[in-house]
C-alpha positions as YAML, in Angstrom:
chain: A
units: angstrom
residues:
- id: 1
  name: MET
  ca: [-35.62, 0.93, 15.67]
- id: 2
  name: PHE
  ca: [-33.87, -1.90, 17.51]
- id: 3
  name: SER
  ca: [-35.31, -4.38, 15.00]
- id: 4
  name: LEU
  ca: [-33.96, -2.34, 12.11]
- id: 5
  name: MET
  ca: [-30.51, -2.17, 13.71]
- id: 6
  name: LEU
  ca: [-30.55, -5.90, 14.34]
- id: 7
  name: LEU
  ca: [-31.64, -6.54, 10.74]
- id: 8
  name: ALA
  ca: [-28.85, -4.31, 9.39]
- id: 9
  name: SER
  ca: [-26.31, -6.10, 11.56]
- id: 10
  name: THR
  ca: [-27.55, -9.49, 10.36]
- id: 11
  name: VAL
  ca: [-27.38, -8.43, 6.71]
- id: 12
  name: ALA
  ca: [-23.83, -7.09, 7.18]
- id: 13
  name: GLU
  ca: [-22.73, -10.34, 8.81]
- id: 14
  name: SER
  ca: [-24.17, -12.39, 5.93]
- id: 15
  name: GLN
  ca: [-22.66, -10.33, 3.12]
- id: 16
  name: PRO
  ca: [-19.83, -11.93, 1.14]
- id: 17
  name: VAL
  ca: [-16.29, -10.92, 2.04]
- id: 18
  name: THR
  ca: [-13.40, -10.79, -0.41]
- id: 19
  name: VAL
  ca: [-9.71, -10.92, 0.36]
- id: 20
  name: TYR
  ca: [-9.35, -7.45, -1.19]
- id: 21
  name: SER
  ca: [-11.96, -5.93, 1.12]
- id: 22
  name: CYS
  ca: [-10.10, -7.52, 4.03]
- id: 23
  name: TYR
  ca: [-6.95, -5.68, 2.90]
- id: 24
  name: GLU
  ca: [-8.75, -2.35, 3.08]
- id: 25
  name: MET
  ca: [-10.34, -2.99, 6.47]
- id: 26
  name: ALA
  ca: [-7.12, -4.31, 8.02]
- id: 27
  name: GLU
  ca: [-5.06, -1.37, 6.75]
- id: 28
  name: GLU
  ca: [-7.61, 1.17, 7.96]
- id: 29
  name: LEU
  ca: [-7.62, -0.40, 11.44]
- id: 30
  name: SER
  ca: [-3.84, -0.78, 11.69]
- id: 31
  name: PRO
  ca: [-2.14, 1.35, 14.37]
- id: 32
  name: LEU
  ca: [0.25, 2.44, 11.62]
- id: 33
  name: LYS
  ca: [-2.68, 4.14, 9.90]
- id: 34
  name: GLN
  ca: [-2.89, 6.52, 12.86]
- id: 35
  name: ARG
  ca: [0.38, 8.03, 11.62]
- id: 36
  name: GLU
  ca: [-1.49, 9.29, 8.56]
- id: 37
  name: ILE
  ca: [-3.56, 11.57, 10.80]
- id: 38
  name: TYR
  ca: [-0.41, 12.87, 12.50]
- id: 39
  name: LEU
  ca: [1.28, 13.40, 9.13]
- id: 40
  name: SER
  ca: [-1.73, 15.34, 7.87]
- id: 41
  name: SER
  ca: [-1.64, 17.61, 10.93]
- id: 42
  name: ILE
  ca: [2.11, 18.16, 10.57]
- id: 43
  name: ASN
  ca: [1.70, 18.92, 6.86]
- id: 44
  name: SER
  ca: [-0.96, 21.56, 7.60]
- id: 45
  name: LEU
  ca: [1.23, 23.22, 10.23]
- id: 46
  name: ASN
  ca: [4.28, 23.17, 7.94]
- id: 47
  name: GLN
  ca: [2.20, 24.81, 5.23]
- id: 48
  name: LEU
  ca: [1.27, 27.61, 7.61]
- id: 49
  name: ILE
  ca: [4.93, 28.04, 8.54]
- id: 50
  name: GLN
  ca: [5.96, 28.16, 4.87]
- id: 51
  name: ASN
  ca: [3.37, 30.86, 4.18]
- id: 52
  name: THR
  ca: [4.97, 33.12, 6.81]
- id: 53
  name: HIS
  ca: [8.39, 33.06, 5.13]
- id: 54
  name: ASN
  ca: [7.36, 35.73, 2.59]
- id: 55
  name: LEU
  ca: [5.99, 38.04, 5.26]
- id: 56
  name: PRO
  ca: [8.18, 40.82, 6.70]
- id: 57
  name: SER
  ca: [9.98, 40.13, 9.96]
- id: 58
  name: VAL
  ca: [9.13, 42.65, 12.67]
- id: 59
  name: THR
  ca: [11.23, 43.20, 15.79]
- id: 60
  name: LEU
  ca: [10.49, 45.52, 18.68]
- id: 61
  name: GLU
  ca: [13.56, 46.57, 20.69]
- id: 62
  name: ALA
  ca: [14.12, 48.72, 23.77]
- id: 63
  name: SER
  ca: [17.42, 49.54, 25.43]
- id: 64
  name: ALA
  ca: [18.85, 51.70, 28.19]
- id: 65
  name: SER
  ca: [22.56, 52.28, 28.75]
- id: 66
  name: TYR
  ca: [25.09, 54.39, 30.61]
- id: 67
  name: GLN
  ca: [28.52, 54.88, 29.08]
- id: 68
  name: SER
  ca: [31.78, 56.10, 30.55]
- id: 69
  name: ASP
  ca: [32.52, 58.54, 27.76]
- id: 70
  name: VAL
  ca: [30.71, 60.32, 24.92]
- id: 71
  name: PHE
  ca: [31.77, 62.17, 21.81]
- id: 72
  name: GLY
  ca: [32.84, 65.75, 22.24]
- id: 73
  name: LEU
  ca: [35.11, 68.38, 20.63]
- id: 74
  name: PRO
  ca: [38.65, 68.55, 22.00]
- id: 75
  name: ALA
  ca: [38.36, 72.34, 22.41]
- id: 76
  name: ARG
  ca: [35.65, 74.92, 22.45]
- id: 77
  name: ILE
  ca: [35.13, 76.91, 19.26]
- id: 78
  name: PRO
  ca: [34.15, 80.50, 19.80]
- id: 79
  name: GLY
  ca: [30.68, 81.17, 18.53]
- id: 80
  name: VAL
  ca: [29.78, 77.50, 18.24]
- id: 81
  name: ASP
  ca: [27.54, 75.97, 20.88]
- id: 82
  name: PHE
  ca: [28.03, 72.17, 20.63]
- id: 83
  name: PRO
  ca: [25.49, 70.27, 22.73]
- id: 84
  name: THR
  ca: [26.58, 67.97, 25.52]
- id: 85
  name: ILE
  ca: [25.66, 64.37, 24.71]
- id: 86
  name: PRO
  ca: [24.22, 62.63, 27.78]
- id: 87
  name: ARG
  ca: [25.95, 59.55, 29.08]
- id: 88
  name: ASP
  ca: [22.63, 57.85, 29.89]
- id: 89
  name: GLN
  ca: [20.94, 56.91, 26.64]
- id: 90
  name: TYR
  ca: [17.57, 55.34, 25.86]
- id: 91
  name: ASN
  ca: [16.19, 53.86, 22.65]
- id: 92
  name: MET
  ca: [12.95, 52.21, 21.56]
- id: 93
  name: SER
  ca: [12.68, 51.04, 17.97]
- id: 94
  name: LEU
  ca: [10.61, 48.95, 15.57]
- id: 95
  name: LYS
  ca: [12.68, 47.14, 12.93]
- id: 96
  name: VAL
  ca: [11.13, 45.69, 9.78]
- id: 97
  name: ASN
  ca: [12.96, 43.47, 7.27]
- id: 98
  name: GLN
  ca: [11.40, 42.28, 4.01]
- id: 99
  name: LYS
  ca: [12.75, 39.86, 1.43]
- id: 100
  name: ILE
  ca: [12.64, 41.36, -2.04]
- id: 101
  name: PHE
  ca: [14.60, 38.68, -3.88]
- id: 102
  name: ASP
  ca: [16.05, 35.63, -2.11]
- id: 103
  name: GLY
  ca: [17.45, 33.83, -5.14]
- id: 104
  name: GLY
  ca: [14.79, 31.11, -5.09]
- id: 105
  name: VAL
  ca: [15.46, 29.94, -1.52]
- id: 106
  name: SER
  ca: [11.79, 30.12, -0.47]
- id: 107
  name: LYS
  ca: [10.57, 28.28, -3.56]
- id: 108
  name: ALA
  ca: [13.17, 25.51, -3.21]
- id: 109
  name: SER
  ca: [12.55, 25.17, 0.54]
- id: 110
  name: LYS
  ca: [8.80, 24.85, -0.03]
- id: 111
  name: ALA
  ca: [9.37, 22.18, -2.69]
- id: 112
  name: ILE
  ca: [11.60, 20.22, -0.29]
- id: 113
  name: GLU
  ca: [9.00, 20.47, 2.46]
- id: 114
  name: THR
  ca: [6.25, 19.19, 0.14]
- id: 115
  name: LEU
  ca: [8.38, 16.31, -1.11]
- id: 116
  name: ASP
  ca: [9.42, 15.41, 2.43]
- id: 117
  name: GLU
  ca: [5.74, 15.07, 3.32]
- id: 118
  name: GLN
  ca: [5.22, 12.81, 0.29]
- id: 119
  name: VAL
  ca: [8.21, 10.67, 1.27]
- id: 120
  name: LYS
  ca: [6.77, 10.15, 4.75]
- id: 121
  name: GLN
  ca: [3.37, 9.21, 3.28]
- id: 122
  name: ASN
  ca: [5.02, 6.76, 0.89]
- id: 123
  name: GLU
  ca: [7.00, 5.24, 3.77]
- id: 124
  name: LEU
  ca: [3.70, 4.72, 5.59]
- id: 125
  name: ASP
  ca: [2.22, 2.99, 2.54]
- id: 126
  name: VAL
  ca: [5.26, 0.70, 2.34]
- id: 127
  name: SER
  ca: [4.89, -0.13, 6.06]
- id: 128
  name: LEU
  ca: [1.22, -1.05, 5.57]
- id: 129
  name: TYR
  ca: [1.77, -3.26, 2.51]
- id: 130
  name: PRO
  ca: [3.02, -6.39, 4.40]
- id: 131
  name: ILE
  ca: [-0.38, -6.55, 6.14]
- id: 132
  name: ARG
  ca: [-1.69, -8.05, 2.89]
- id: 133
  name: ASN
  ca: [0.56, -11.09, 3.27]
- id: 134
  name: ILE
  ca: [-0.82, -11.66, 6.79]
- id: 135
  name: ILE
  ca: [-4.40, -11.38, 5.50]
- id: 136
  name: ASN
  ca: [-3.62, -13.82, 2.68]
- id: 137
  name: GLU
  ca: [-2.48, -16.48, 5.15]
- id: 138
  name: LEU
  ca: [-5.48, -16.00, 7.45]
- id: 139
  name: TYR
  ca: [-8.06, -15.72, 4.65]
- id: 140
  name: PHE
  ca: [-6.97, -18.73, 2.62]
- id: 141
  name: GLY
  ca: [-6.08, -20.67, 5.76]
- id: 142
  name: SER
  ca: [-9.71, -20.29, 6.85]
- id: 143
  name: LEU
  ca: [-10.92, -21.49, 3.46]
- id: 144
  name: ARG
  ca: [-8.64, -24.54, 3.55]
- id: 145
  name: LEU
  ca: [-9.75, -25.54, 7.03]
- id: 146
  name: HIS
  ca: [-13.39, -25.00, 6.05]
- id: 147
  name: GLN
  ca: [-13.02, -27.39, 3.11]
- id: 148
  name: GLN
  ca: [-11.22, -29.98, 5.26]
- id: 149
  name: GLU
  ca: [-14.01, -29.72, 7.81]
- id: 150
  name: ALA
  ca: [-16.64, -30.28, 5.10]
- id: 151
  name: VAL
  ca: [-14.85, -33.41, 3.81]
- id: 152
  name: LEU
  ca: [-14.49, -34.80, 7.35]
- id: 153
  name: ILE
  ca: [-18.16, -34.11, 8.12]
- id: 154
  name: SER
  ca: [-19.15, -36.00, 4.98]
- id: 155
  name: LEU
  ca: [-16.78, -38.86, 5.84]
- id: 156
  name: LEU
  ca: [-18.08, -39.01, 9.41]
- id: 157
  name: ALA
  ca: [-21.67, -39.19, 8.15]
- id: 158
  name: GLU
  ca: [-20.71, -42.08, 5.89]
- id: 159
  name: PHE
  ca: [-18.97, -43.85, 8.76]
- id: 160
  name: GLU
  ca: [-22.05, -43.37, 10.95]
- id: 161
  name: ASN
  ca: [-24.19, -45.02, 8.28]
- id: 162
  name: LYS
  ca: [-21.72, -47.88, 7.96]
- id: 163
  name: THR
  ca: [-21.55, -48.29, 11.74]
- id: 164
  name: SER
  ca: [-25.35, -48.30, 12.01]
- id: 165
  name: ALA
  ca: [-25.62, -50.96, 9.31]
- id: 166
  name: ALA
  ca: [-22.82, -52.96, 10.94]
- id: 167
  name: SER
  ca: [-24.60, -52.86, 14.32]
- id: 168
  name: ALA
  ca: [-27.71, -54.31, 12.74]
- id: 169
  name: ALA
  ca: [-25.60, -57.01, 11.09]
- id: 170
  name: PHE
  ca: [-23.89, -57.77, 14.40]
- id: 171
  name: ASN
  ca: [-27.25, -58.05, 16.16]
- id: 172
  name: ASN
  ca: [-28.35, -60.48, 13.46]
- id: 173
  name: GLY
  ca: [-25.19, -62.51, 14.02]
- id: 174
  name: VAL
  ca: [-23.73, -61.99, 10.55]
- id: 175
  name: LEU
  ca: [-20.88, -59.66, 11.63]
- id: 176
  name: LEU
  ca: [-18.08, -60.17, 14.12]
- id: 177
  name: LYS
  ca: [-17.72, -57.93, 17.14]
- id: 178
  name: SER
  ca: [-14.13, -57.10, 16.09]
- id: 179
  name: GLU
  ca: [-15.31, -55.68, 12.76]
- id: 180
  name: LEU
  ca: [-17.94, -53.56, 14.51]
- id: 181
  name: ASN
  ca: [-15.28, -52.27, 16.92]
- id: 182
  name: GLU
  ca: [-12.99, -51.47, 13.98]
- id: 183
  name: LEU
  ca: [-15.71, -49.35, 12.41]
- id: 184
  name: ALA
  ca: [-16.40, -47.60, 15.71]
- id: 185
  name: LYS
  ca: [-12.68, -46.93, 16.22]
- id: 186
  name: GLU
  ca: [-12.27, -45.37, 12.76]
- id: 187
  name: GLN
  ca: [-15.36, -43.28, 13.35]
- id: 188
  name: LEU
  ca: [-13.81, -41.91, 16.55]
- id: 189
  name: LYS
  ca: [-10.58, -41.13, 14.70]
- id: 190
  name: VAL
  ca: [-12.50, -39.11, 12.12]
- id: 191
  name: SER
  ca: [-14.37, -37.34, 14.94]
- id: 192
  name: GLN
  ca: [-11.03, -36.52, 16.54]
- id: 193
  name: GLN
  ca: [-9.70, -35.05, 13.27]
- id: 194
  name: LEU
  ca: [-12.90, -33.07, 12.86]
- id: 195
  name: VAL
  ca: [-12.54, -31.55, 16.35]
- id: 196
  name: GLN
  ca: [-8.96, -30.50, 15.61]
- id: 197
  name: VAL
  ca: [-9.81, -28.97, 12.25]
- id: 198
  name: SER
  ca: [-12.91, -27.20, 13.61]
- id: 199
  name: HIS
  ca: [-10.95, -25.60, 16.45]
- id: 200
  name: ALA
  ca: [-8.15, -24.55, 14.10]
- id: 201
  name: LYS
  ca: [-10.70, -23.02, 11.74]
- id: 202
  name: ALA
  ca: [-12.43, -21.14, 14.56]
- id: 203
  name: ALA
  ca: [-9.08, -19.77, 15.80]
- id: 204
  name: THR
  ca: [-8.03, -18.65, 12.32]
- id: 205
  name: LEU
  ca: [-11.36, -16.94, 11.67]
- id: 206
  name: SER
  ca: [-11.17, -15.26, 15.07]
- id: 207
  name: ILE
  ca: [-7.75, -13.80, 14.26]
- id: 208
  name: LEU
  ca: [-8.97, -12.65, 10.84]
- id: 209
  name: SER
  ca: [-12.02, -11.03, 12.47]
- id: 210
  name: THR
  ca: [-9.72, -9.20, 14.87]
- id: 211
  name: TRP
  ca: [-7.66, -7.81, 11.99]
- id: 212
  name: ILE
  ca: [-10.74, -6.45, 10.18]
- id: 213
  name: ASN
  ca: [-12.82, -5.72, 13.31]
- id: 214
  name: ARG
  ca: [-15.76, -7.68, 11.97]
- id: 215
  name: GLU
  ca: [-17.25, -11.03, 12.91]
- id: 216
  name: ILE
  ca: [-17.29, -13.28, 9.85]
- id: 217
  name: SER
  ca: [-17.96, -16.92, 9.05]
- id: 218
  name: ALA
  ca: [-16.15, -19.17, 6.59]
- id: 219
  name: GLU
  ca: [-19.27, -19.26, 4.42]
- id: 220
  name: GLN
  ca: [-18.90, -15.53, 3.75]
- id: 221
  name: LEU
  ca: [-15.37, -15.86, 2.35]
- id: 222
  name: GLU
  ca: [-15.33, -15.77, -1.43]
- id: 223
  name: LEU
  ca: [-12.73, -17.81, -3.27]
- id: 224
  name: PRO
  ca: [-11.04, -15.53, -5.85]
- id: 225
  name: THR
  ca: [-10.95, -16.64, -9.45]
- id: 226
  name: PRO
  ca: [-7.53, -18.22, -10.10]
- id: 227
  name: VAL
  ca: [-5.15, -16.08, -12.14]
- id: 228
  name: VAL
  ca: [-4.65, -17.58, -15.61]
- id: 229
  name: ASN
  ca: [-1.70, -16.58, -17.83]
- id: 230
  name: GLN
  ca: [-1.37, -13.24, -16.07]
- id: 231
  name: SER
  ca: [1.27, -10.88, -17.50]
- id: 232
  name: PHE
  ca: [2.09, -7.47, -16.09]
- id: 233
  name: GLU
  ca: [3.11, -4.48, -18.16]
- id: 234
  name: SER
  ca: [4.41, -2.71, -15.08]
- id: 235
  name: ILE
  ca: [5.11, -3.13, -11.38]
- id: 236
  name: ASP
  ca: [2.86, -0.99, -9.19]
- id: 237
  name: ARG
  ca: [4.37, -1.34, -5.74]
- id: 238
  name: PRO
  ca: [4.42, 1.52, -3.18]
- id: 239
  name: GLU
  ca: [8.20, 1.09, -2.85]
- id: 240
  name: LEU
  ca: [8.65, 2.42, -6.40]
- id: 241
  name: LEU
  ca: [6.74, 5.58, -5.55]
- id: 242
  name: LEU
  ca: [8.94, 5.96, -2.47]
- id: 243
  name: PHE
  ca: [12.11, 5.68, -4.56]
- id: 244
  name: ALA
  ca: [10.75, 8.27, -7.01]
- id: 245
  name: THR
  ca: [9.81, 10.83, -4.34]
- id: 246
  name: ARG
  ca: [13.17, 10.37, -2.61]
- id: 247
  name: ASN
  ca: [14.94, 11.20, -5.86]
- id: 248
  name: GLU
  ca: [12.69, 14.21, -6.43]
- id: 249
  name: LYS
  ca: [13.53, 15.44, -2.93]
- id: 250
  name: LEU
  ca: [17.26, 15.07, -3.61]
- id: 251
  name: SER
  ca: [16.83, 17.08, -6.84]
- id: 252
  name: ALA
  ca: [15.00, 19.81, -4.90]
- id: 253
  name: MET
  ca: [17.82, 19.85, -2.33]
- id: 254
  name: ALA
  ca: [20.29, 20.34, -5.19]
- id: 255
  name: ASP
  ca: [18.21, 23.29, -6.40]
- id: 256
  name: LEU
  ca: [18.33, 24.79, -2.91]
- id: 257
  name: THR
  ca: [22.10, 24.35, -2.80]
- id: 258
  name: SER
  ca: [22.40, 26.28, -6.06]
- id: 259
  name: THR
  ca: [20.68, 29.30, -4.49]
- id: 260
  name: LYS
  ca: [23.55, 29.84, -2.04]
- id: 261
  name: ASN
  ca: [25.63, 31.60, -4.72]
- id: 262
  name: ILE
  ca: [22.80, 33.83, -5.95]
- id: 263
  name: PRO
  ca: [22.69, 37.49, -4.71]
- id: 264
  name: LYS
  ca: [19.85, 38.29, -2.34]
- id: 265
  name: LEU
  ca: [18.11, 41.65, -1.92]
- id: 266
  name: TYR
  ca: [16.33, 42.79, 1.22]
- id: 267
  name: GLY
  ca: [14.51, 45.96, 2.22]
- id: 268
  name: PHE
  ca: [14.56, 47.31, 5.75]
- id: 269
  name: ALA
  ca: [13.05, 50.06, 7.87]
- id: 270
  name: ASN
  ca: [13.81, 51.23, 11.40]
- id: 271
  name: VAL
  ca: [11.46, 53.58, 13.28]
- id: 272
  name: GLY
  ca: [12.35, 54.68, 16.79]
- id: 273
  name: TYR
  ca: [12.07, 57.07, 19.69]
- id: 274
  name: ALA
  ca: [15.29, 57.80, 21.58]
- id: 275
  name: GLN
  ca: [17.30, 60.07, 23.83]
- id: 276
  name: PRO
  ca: [19.55, 61.27, 22.28]
- id: 277
  name: ASN
  ca: [18.65, 60.85, 18.63]
- id: 278
  name: PRO
  ca: [21.06, 58.18, 17.33]
- id: 279
  name: LEU
  ca: [20.98, 59.80, 13.88]
- id: 280
  name: ASN
  ca: [21.52, 63.37, 15.11]
- id: 281
  name: PHE
  ca: [23.50, 63.96, 18.29]
- id: 282
  name: TYR
  ca: [22.54, 67.63, 18.26]
- id: 283
  name: GLN
  ca: [19.11, 66.44, 19.44]
- id: 284
  name: THR
  ca: [19.88, 65.34, 22.98]
- id: 285
  name: ASP
  ca: [16.25, 65.26, 24.14]
- id: 286
  name: TRP
  ca: [13.67, 62.62, 23.32]
- id: 287
  name: ASN
  ca: [13.11, 62.55, 19.58]
- id: 288
  name: SER
  ca: [11.66, 60.25, 16.97]
- id: 289
  name: TYR
  ca: [13.65, 59.02, 13.97]
- id: 290
  name: TYR
  ca: [13.43, 56.59, 11.07]
- id: 291
  name: LEU
  ca: [15.74, 54.83, 8.64]
- id: 292
  name: VAL
  ca: [14.81, 53.00, 5.41]
- id: 293
  name: GLY
  ca: [16.96, 51.26, 2.85]
- id: 294
  name: ALA
  ca: [17.88, 48.16, 0.92]
- id: 295
  name: ARG
  ca: [20.61, 45.60, 1.45]
- id: 296
  name: LEU
  ca: [22.27, 43.32, -1.10]
- id: 297
  name: THR
  ca: [24.14, 40.22, 0.05]
- id: 298
  name: TRP
  ca: [26.26, 37.86, -2.01]
- id: 299
  name: GLY
  ca: [28.03, 35.05, -0.21]
- id: 300
  name: LEU
  ca: [31.09, 33.10, -1.28]
- id: 301
  name: ASP
  ca: [31.19, 29.45, -0.13]
- id: 302
  name: TRP
  ca: [34.55, 28.49, -1.71]
- id: 303
  name: GLY
  ca: [33.07, 25.62, -3.75]
- id: 304
  name: ALA
  ca: [31.09, 24.04, -0.90]
- id: 305
  name: SER
  ca: [27.86, 24.19, -2.93]
- id: 306
  name: LYS
  ca: [29.48, 22.32, -5.79]
- id: 307
  name: HIS
  ca: [30.64, 19.53, -3.50]
- id: 308
  name: GLN
  ca: [27.24, 19.38, -1.81]
- id: 309
  name: LYS
  ca: [25.55, 18.92, -5.20]
- id: 310
  name: GLU
  ca: [28.00, 16.11, -5.99]
- id: 311
  name: ILE
  ca: [27.02, 14.38, -2.74]
- id: 312
  name: LEU
  ca: [23.33, 14.71, -3.63]
- id: 313
  name: LEU
  ca: [23.99, 13.29, -7.09]
- id: 314
  name: ILE
  ca: [25.72, 10.27, -5.56]
- id: 315
  name: SER
  ca: [22.75, 9.83, -3.21]
- id: 316
  name: GLN
  ca: [20.42, 9.81, -6.22]
- id: 317
  name: GLU
  ca: [22.52, 7.13, -7.89]
- id: 318
  name: MET
  ca: [22.39, 5.06, -4.69]
- id: 319
  name: THR
  ca: [18.59, 5.36, -4.66]
- id: 320
  name: LEU
  ca: [18.41, 4.25, -8.29]
- id: 321
  name: THR
  ca: [20.63, 1.27, -7.46]
- id: 322
  name: GLU
  ca: [18.29, 0.29, -4.60]
- id: 323
  name: GLN
  ca: [15.34, 0.60, -6.98]
- id: 324
  name: GLU
  ca: [16.99, -1.63, -9.58]
- id: 325
  name: ASN
  ca: [17.80, -4.23, -6.93]
- id: 326
  name: PHE
  ca: [14.20, -4.11, -5.68]
- id: 327
  name: LEU
  ca: [12.80, -4.59, -9.19]
- id: 328
  name: ARG
  ca: [15.17, -7.48, -9.81]
- id: 329
  name: GLN
  ca: [13.94, -9.19, -6.64]
- id: 330
  name: ILE
  ca: [10.30, -8.57, -7.58]
- id: 331
  name: ASN
  ca: [10.82, -10.00, -11.05]
- id: 332
  name: ASN
  ca: [12.52, -13.06, -9.57]
- id: 333
  name: ASP
  ca: [9.60, -13.53, -7.17]
- id: 334
  name: LEU
  ca: [7.13, -13.23, -10.05]
- id: 335
  name: ILE
  ca: [8.97, -15.87, -12.09]
- id: 336
  name: LYS
  ca: [9.03, -18.20, -9.09]
- id: 337
  name: LYS
  ca: [5.34, -17.65, -8.30]
- id: 338
  name: LYS
  ca: [4.28, -18.20, -11.93]
- id: 339
  name: SER
  ca: [6.22, -21.48, -11.94]
- id: 340
  name: GLU
  ca: [4.44, -22.55, -8.73]
- id: 341
  name: ILE
  ca: [1.08, -21.70, -10.33]
- id: 342
  name: GLU
  ca: [1.81, -23.84, -13.39]
- id: 343
  name: GLN
  ca: [2.93, -26.68, -11.16]
- id: 344
  name: MET
  ca: [-0.24, -26.41, -9.07]
- id: 345
  name: LYS
  ca: [-2.43, -26.43, -12.21]
- id: 346
  name: ALA
  ca: [-0.81, -29.69, -13.33]
- id: 347
  name: THR
  ca: [-1.23, -31.13, -9.82]
- id: 348
  name: ILE
  ca: [-4.96, -30.32, -9.80]
- id: 349
  name: VAL
  ca: [-5.45, -32.06, -13.15]
- id: 350
  name: LEU
  ca: [-3.84, -35.19, -11.70]
- id: 351
  name: ASP
  ca: [-5.88, -34.81, -8.49]
- id: 352
  name: GLU
  ca: [-9.08, -34.89, -10.50]
- id: 353
  name: GLN
  ca: [-8.01, -37.96, -12.46]
- id: 354
  name: ILE
  ca: [-6.88, -39.83, -9.32]
- id: 355
  name: LEU
  ca: [-10.09, -38.93, -7.47]
- id: 356
  name: GLN
  ca: [-12.23, -40.13, -10.36]
- id: 357
  name: MET
  ca: [-10.43, -43.47, -10.31]
- id: 358
  name: GLN
  ca: [-10.78, -43.66, -6.53]
- id: 359
  name: ASN
  ca: [-14.53, -42.99, -6.76]
- id: 360
  name: GLU
  ca: [-14.83, -46.01, -9.06]
- id: 361
  name: ILE
  ca: [-12.77, -48.09, -6.62]
- id: 362
  name: VAL
  ca: [-15.03, -47.04, -3.71]
- id: 363
  name: ALA
  ca: [-18.17, -47.91, -5.65]
- id: 364
  name: GLU
  ca: [-16.79, -51.38, -6.44]
- id: 365
  name: ALA
  ca: [-15.55, -51.89, -2.85]
- id: 366
  name: GLU
  ca: [-18.97, -51.02, -1.40]
- id: 367
  name: LYS
  ca: [-20.60, -53.63, -3.63]
- id: 368
  name: GLN
  ca: [-18.04, -56.21, -2.51]
- id: 369
  name: TYR
  ca: [-18.58, -55.23, 1.14]
- id: 370
  name: GLU
  ca: [-22.34, -55.67, 0.77]
- id: 371
  name: ASN
  ca: [-21.79, -59.05, -0.88]
- id: 372
  name: GLY
  ca: [-19.47, -60.07, 1.95]
- id: 373
  name: THR
  ca: [-16.37, -60.43, -0.27]
- id: 374
  name: ARG
  ca: [-14.51, -57.47, 1.25]
- id: 375
  name: SER
  ca: [-13.89, -56.76, 4.92]
- id: 376
  name: SER
  ca: [-14.92, -53.57, 6.69]
- id: 377
  name: THR
  ca: [-11.25, -52.77, 7.34]
- id: 378
  name: ASP
  ca: [-10.49, -52.74, 3.62]
- id: 379
  name: LEU
  ca: [-13.52, -50.58, 2.93]
- id: 380
  name: LEU
  ca: [-12.52, -48.08, 5.63]
- id: 381
  name: THR
  ca: [-9.04, -47.81, 4.15]
- id: 382
  name: ILE
  ca: [-10.48, -47.09, 0.72]
- id: 383
  name: LEU
  ca: [-12.92, -44.52, 2.10]
- id: 384
  name: HIS
  ca: [-10.07, -42.81, 3.97]
- id: 385
  name: GLU
  ca: [-8.09, -42.61, 0.75]
- id: 386
  name: GLN
  ca: [-11.08, -41.12, -1.02]
- id: 387
  name: ALA
  ca: [-11.54, -38.50, 1.70]
- id: 388
  name: GLN
  ca: [-7.84, -37.62, 1.59]
- id: 389
  name: LEU
  ca: [-7.97, -37.22, -2.19]
- id: 390
  name: LYS
  ca: [-10.99, -34.92, -1.87]
- id: 391
  name: MET
  ca: [-9.07, -32.86, 0.70]
- id: 392
  name: ASN
  ca: [-6.04, -32.70, -1.59]
- id: 393
  name: LEU
  ca: [-8.14, -31.45, -4.49]
- id: 394
  name: SER
  ca: [-9.85, -28.81, -2.33]
- id: 395
  name: ILE
  ca: [-6.60, -27.68, -0.72]
- id: 396
  name: HIS
  ca: [-4.80, -27.48, -4.04]
- id: 397
  name: SER
  ca: [-7.67, -25.52, -5.63]
- id: 398
  name: ILE
  ca: [-7.57, -23.01, -2.77]
- id: 399
  name: ALA
  ca: [-3.76, -22.91, -2.97]
- id: 400
  name: LEU
  ca: [-4.02, -22.06, -6.68]
- id: 401
  name: ALA
  ca: [-6.34, -19.15, -5.92]
- id: 402
  name: GLN
  ca: [-4.01, -17.99, -3.14]
- id: 403
  name: MET
  ca: [-0.99, -18.15, -5.45]
- id: 404
  name: GLY
  ca: [-2.87, -15.99, -7.95]
- id: 405
  name: VAL
  ca: [-3.58, -13.37, -5.28]
- id: 406
  name: GLU
  ca: [0.03, -13.55, -4.09]
- id: 407
  name: LEU
  ca: [1.16, -12.97, -7.68]
- id: 408
  name: LEU
  ca: [-0.98, -9.84, -7.82]
- id: 409
  name: THR
  ca: [0.31, -8.78, -4.39]
- id: 410
  name: ILE
  ca: [3.94, -9.17, -5.48]
- id: 411
  name: SER
  ca: [3.39, -7.07, -8.60]
- id: 412
  name: GLY
  ca: [1.10, -4.55, -6.89]
- id: 413
  name: ASN
  ca: [-1.51, -4.94, -9.66]
- id: 414
  name: LEU
  ca: [-4.41, -5.69, -7.33]
- id: 415
  name: PRO
  ca: [-7.98, -5.06, -8.51]
...
């Protein structure tokens, strides 16, 4: 069993990792994601509360009182025995009220509650989106440092070969000590650069691993295919969904405001046990009673609803203005990023041409060095230039891929 678990862990650690999978893992592990659980719980409780609004309201009341005076006839009427109403009175009752027609208040309130939940979820999605920019920097930063490390390792190996050959030449008396020291010094410089790059790479990978809660190596990171002539029919950012749900909520609030001027009908019932009977004072002992009926209400708000709807309409226009400004900024960012991509493509073409020429120069310089017509210092300078050109090409290729992903991130059209 332990062997199987170890094998599964090893396979997981060796599987390729994409920048898009890192988005998903980082967002799922973000503390902000915990809010989604809270929102879900709140939504469920609000739904239960909404379901109770159509149920009758039931109130149990009990009262006891003593009053200084009670109703009575001013004079006795012969032949009529009018009961004496007690000054101490007691009443226990159960009151039930039921909405029959509320003018659409319940429906509008439920719609507002649902839309408010959607707004909060959309706000959470907007809060999580910037995590992708952080992942982009860490992911492609790791790839860049990995490529720089590979070039430096190759250069260091070449320097070691040159130093070994130079040592043999020095021992045979055909090379000066100063030239051997120059080679050794340059080799140490490359080693120093390699240490710096290796540590920076390890730190960047460590931070990325923390974000996705998974140990990964640079070899697992896949370089995305560069975006070529990408055009977007639409912008698919979470902010747009947030703007839309906010406007829908404002429309629902306007619908609720309209219900204030609609008549509302309620049914009611009152069942009690009292002394005396509040409906018949001739019954001065303990007696039961009941009362049923309907009530119609129709409020007058003196135009307040109209003004409230005007305020909501202005709020909708403000939201649309914010949306237009956001889209303008996104379109500007897309234009800028596309221009950077075209510039980087042209730069890579020149990188390849320059590197090809430098490779020819290195090949010629090595022949001259072996023939003794070029010094080791000159050869080291040429090799350094070659290594730098290789780094430039690698870095620019990774930068092009990163720009493509950033273009997709800006537009929201991620795979």
